[in-house]
N, C-alpha and C positions, 0 to 999 in steps of 0.2 A: 504494500500500500504506500502510495506517495502522500504522506500526511499533509504536506503543505498544499498540494493540489486539491486534496479533499477538503481541507479547511476553507479554502477560497470558495469552492462550490457550495458548501453548506452555508457559509456566511452570506453569500449572495442571495440564497433562497430564504434565509431567515432574518436578515438584518432589520427589516422593517416590521416584523411581527413581534409584538411584545407579549402576546398571550399564547404561548406554544408549549407543548409537552413533547419532550424528545424521547423516543424509544431507540435504544442502541444495543447492538449485540457485538460481542467479541471485540475486535479492533475498533469498532464504532464507539465503544465506551471510552477508549483512549482518545479518539478523535474528539468526542464530545467534551471530555474534561479539558483538553487543550483548547478547544474552541471557547469554552466558557471563560477560562483563565486568560488566554491571550487576546481574545477579542472583546473582553468585558461584556459579554452577552450572558444574561441570566434568564434561562427559560423558567416557566412557571413550575414545572416538575420534570424529573428525568426518571426513566426506567432503564436500568442497565442489566442486561442478560448475558451471562457467561463472561465475566471479566477475565481476560487472559493474563493471569499473573506471570506465566512463562515469558510473554512478550514484554511486559512491564519491567521485569527484572533483567532480561537479556539486552534490552535496548536502553537501559538506564533511565527509564521514564520517571520523572520526579513526582511519583504518585502522592507522597506525603505532602509536598508543597501544594499540589493541585487540590487534593481533598480538603486541605485546611482553608482554601479560598472559595470553595463552592458552598453557597448558602441556601440554595433552593432544596426542597425535599427530594431525596433520591431513594428509590427502591432498587435493591440489587436482588436478582434472582439467579441462583447458582445451583447446578446439579450437585448432588451429594458427592459424586466421584468424578467430576469434570477433570479430564487429564490436563487441561490448561490452568486449572486452579480449582481445587475441591471447595465445597461449601465451608468446611472447617478452616481451610487455609485463608479463605476470604474473610471469615469472621475474625480470625486471629489478626490479620493485617489491618482490616478496616477499623476494628475496635481499638487498635493502638493509635489510630489517627483521629477518629471522630465517632461520636455517638449519634450523629444526625442522620444516619442512614437506616432504612428499614431493610433488614436482611431476611430473605425468603429462600428456603431450601425446597427443591423438588427432587424426587428420586430420579437418578440417572447416572450413567457412567460414561457419557460421551459429551461432545461439545456442539451437538446439533440442535438441541432444544426444539424438538418437533411436537411437544405436548401442548398443542394450541389451546385446548380447553382449560388446562391447569394455568397456563400463562394468562389467558384472557380473564379468568376468574380473579387472579391476584391483581392484575393490572386494573381491572374495573374498580375493585375496592380501593385501590390506591388513588386513582384519579378523582373519585367522587369526594 
């Protein structure tokens, strides 16, 4: 993923909208965090599905700095045994940084997140 290119595309589409909820999966969660912090854009809420800890750590992404600057409500949904970062790994890392996140676990051992009904149920409750 070319993060700088993607940042510009997302920023162009969202810059004039102040009432937006962002749904991001995997590397999209990293892109969203960077967009919020670098572009001073604060969505109404964010839903992050499948945060890729493997990418964050191997690319030296400053997640602690970014998480500390995000003030909108964020719900994180993670598979129990996601190979990119398990639910327990996410809980451990995020709780070190902030308590402002809603952490949701769904059973699974992959990074595909195809459980549309489970995701929809959790997301609808969070958005309301």
